[in-house]
KOLROZA-770117 format. One line per field, with one value per residue (C-alpha): chain; residue number from 1; x, y, z; residue in three letters. Coordinates in steps of 0.5 Angstrom, whole numbers, plus 500, padded with zeros to 3 digits. Example, Ala and Ser with C-alpha at 12.3 -4.5 7.8 and 13.67 -1.06 7.14 Angstrom:
% KOLROZA-770117
voti <- c(A,A)
lovex <- c(1,2)
u <- c(525,527)
v <- c(491,498)
w <- c(516,514)
torse <- c(ALA,SER)
***
This chain:
% KOLROZA-770117
voti <- c(A,A,A,A,A,A,A,A,A,A,A,A,A,A,A,A,A,A,A,A,A,A,A,A,A,A,A,A,A,A,A,A,A,A,A,A,A,A,A,A,A,A,A,A,A,A,A,A,A,A,A,A,A,A,A,A,A,A,A,A,A,A,A,A,A,A,A,A,A,A,A,A,A,A,A,A,A,A,A,A,A,A,A,A,A,A,A,A,A,A,A,A,A,A,A,A,A,A,A,A,A,A,A,A,A,A,A,A,A,A,A,A,A,A,A,A,A,A,A,A,A,A,A,A,A,A,A,A,A,A,A,A,A,A,A,A,A,A,A,A,A,A,A,A,A,A,A,A,A,A,A,A,A,A,A,A,A,A,A,A,A,A,A,A,A,A,A,A,A,A,A,A,A,A,A,A,A,A,A,A,A,A,A,A,A,A,A,A,A,A,A,A,A,A,A,A,A,A,A,A,A,A,A,A,A,A,A,A,A,A,A,A,A,A,A,A,A,A,A,A,A)
lovex <- c(1,2,3,4,5,6,7,8,9,10,11,12,13,14,15,16,17,18,19,20,21,22,23,24,25,26,27,28,29,30,31,32,33,34,35,36,37,38,39,40,41,42,43,44,45,46,47,48,49,50,51,52,53,54,55,56,57,58,59,60,61,62,63,64,65,66,67,68,69,70,71,72,73,74,75,76,77,78,79,80,81,82,83,84,85,86,87,88,89,90,91,92,93,94,95,96,97,98,99,100,101,102,103,104,105,106,107,108,109,110,111,112,113,114,115,116,117,118,119,120,121,122,123,124,125,126,127,128,129,130,131,132,133,134,135,136,137,138,139,140,141,142,143,144,145,146,147,148,149,150,151,152,153,154,155,156,157,158,159,160,161,162,163,164,165,166,167,168,169,170,171,172,173,174,175,176,177,178,179,180,181,182,183,184,185,186,187,188,189,190,191,192,193,194,195,196,197,198,199,200,201,202,203,204,205,206,207,208,209,210,211,212,213,214,215,216,217,218,219,220,221)
u <- c(095,100,104,105,112,114,120,122,125,129,134,139,141,144,138,133,136,137,130,128,133,128,122,119,116,120,123,127,130,131,137,136,142,139,142,135,132,132,133,140,146,153,157,160,153,150,156,155,147,148,153,149,143,141,142,135,133,134,138,135,139,135,137,133,136,143,149,151,158,155,150,156,161,155,154,162,162,156,154,146,142,137,137,131,130,125,126,125,130,129,129,136,139,136,139,146,148,146,143,136,132,125,122,118,112,108,101,099,092,089,093,098,102,106,111,109,117,119,115,120,126,124,125,119,115,113,107,108,105,107,105,108,115,115,117,115,116,110,107,100,097,094,087,088,081,086,089,082,081,087,087,095,096,092,097,103,101,101,108,112,111,108,109,105,108,106,103,102,102,100,093,091,095,089,084,089,091,084,081,086,091,097,103,108,108,114,113,118,115,109,114,118,118,123,126,130,128,124,119,120,113,110,114,112,104,105,107,101,096,099,098,091,088,091,087,081,082,082,076,072,074)
v <- c(126,127,134,138,139,146,149,157,159,165,165,171,173,170,174,170,163,165,166,160,156,158,156,149,146,148,143,145,151,154,157,160,159,162,169,171,171,177,173,169,169,167,161,165,167,160,157,162,161,153,153,157,153,148,141,139,143,140,145,145,149,151,151,153,150,151,147,140,143,149,145,140,145,148,141,141,147,147,140,141,135,136,139,143,143,149,149,144,139,132,126,124,130,130,123,125,128,122,127,127,132,136,137,143,143,149,151,156,158,152,147,142,136,132,126,120,117,123,119,113,118,124,126,130,134,142,145,153,158,160,166,167,166,167,160,161,168,171,172,169,163,158,155,150,146,143,139,135,135,132,125,124,129,125,119,122,124,117,116,122,129,134,141,147,154,160,166,163,167,167,169,165,159,157,156,152,147,147,145,141,139,138,134,140,148,152,159,165,172,172,172,178,185,187,183,177,179,175,178,174,175,173,166,165,166,162,156,157,158,151,147,150,149,142,141,144,140,133,135,136,129)
w <- c(955,950,951,945,943,942,938,939,932,930,936,935,942,949,953,949,950,958,958,954,959,965,962,963,957,951,947,941,939,932,929,922,918,911,909,906,913,917,923,920,925,923,926,931,934,933,937,943,943,943,948,952,951,956,954,955,949,942,937,930,925,919,912,905,898,901,898,901,902,906,910,911,914,918,921,922,926,930,931,931,934,928,921,918,911,909,902,896,898,896,901,898,899,906,908,906,912,916,922,924,920,920,913,912,907,905,905,899,898,902,897,901,898,902,900,904,903,908,913,913,914,918,925,924,919,919,915,914,910,903,900,893,893,901,904,911,915,912,919,917,919,914,914,920,918,913,919,919,912,910,911,910,916,920,918,919,926,928,926,927,930,925,927,925,924,921,924,931,937,945,943,936,939,944,938,934,940,943,936,933,938,933,935,935,934,931,933,931,930,934,940,938,941,935,929,932,939,943,948,954,957,951,951,958,956,950,954,959,953,950,956,958,951,951,957,954,948,952,956,950,946)
torse <- c(UNK,UNK,UNK,UNK,UNK,UNK,UNK,UNK,UNK,UNK,UNK,UNK,UNK,UNK,UNK,UNK,UNK,UNK,UNK,UNK,UNK,UNK,UNK,UNK,UNK,UNK,UNK,UNK,UNK,UNK,UNK,UNK,UNK,UNK,UNK,UNK,UNK,UNK,UNK,UNK,UNK,UNK,UNK,UNK,UNK,UNK,UNK,UNK,UNK,UNK,UNK,UNK,UNK,UNK,UNK,UNK,UNK,UNK,UNK,UNK,UNK,UNK,UNK,UNK,UNK,UNK,UNK,UNK,UNK,UNK,UNK,UNK,UNK,UNK,UNK,UNK,UNK,UNK,UNK,UNK,UNK,UNK,UNK,UNK,UNK,UNK,UNK,UNK,UNK,UNK,UNK,UNK,UNK,UNK,UNK,UNK,UNK,UNK,UNK,UNK,UNK,UNK,UNK,UNK,UNK,UNK,UNK,UNK,UNK,UNK,UNK,UNK,UNK,UNK,UNK,UNK,UNK,UNK,UNK,UNK,UNK,UNK,UNK,UNK,UNK,UNK,UNK,UNK,UNK,UNK,UNK,UNK,UNK,UNK,UNK,UNK,UNK,UNK,UNK,UNK,UNK,UNK,UNK,UNK,UNK,UNK,UNK,UNK,UNK,UNK,UNK,UNK,UNK,UNK,UNK,UNK,UNK,UNK,UNK,UNK,UNK,UNK,UNK,UNK,UNK,UNK,UNK,UNK,UNK,UNK,UNK,UNK,UNK,UNK,UNK,UNK,UNK,UNK,UNK,UNK,UNK,UNK,UNK,UNK,UNK,UNK,UNK,UNK,UNK,UNK,UNK,UNK,UNK,UNK,UNK,UNK,UNK,UNK,UNK,UNK,UNK,UNK,UNK,UNK,UNK,UNK,UNK,UNK,UNK,UNK,UNK,UNK,UNK,UNK,UNK,UNK,UNK,UNK,UNK,UNK,UNK)
***
């Protein structure tokens, strides 16, 4: 049974990092460096979070349509394991930094367009909900049936992880995993007690529900 990869994004404080360190099964920690996000942190805060994080967690710094100079400076200051490009970045741009990267593609009104060329270069792809000008951070799920309808998603999942994001929480994760079993999930606001502050009980419940639901999926298969 292949384990669902879990990314917890929008980390802003040491207390939450220490909780994540104590939870088995979280693979990636997302730190947002996009100034339009309410979960954006400074370099100083990001460095403290990274230093406090267990080394078995991969650090992902999230960018969206920022300059090459800005991203290069962030890499130089923080040395993350993986970059995440959440905007309209081209493959050529993403490859410039010589680091593993995750590229986000946005689902809007059940429509999804994926550039297959990214499959040859990306560490992973991520599907997130888009509503109008909001690229992620909507707190809304997209129509998950697209995960079965879109043959390209199936093709991608055979060669690299394809994460699902957008409005996920410990309750609806059961439906997602037990019916669609994506290779990875990315959760942020659905685990918060307030913006930027994670609810530690919800984080633990999420991991529990992911594992239970994955067993259910394989039993039904």
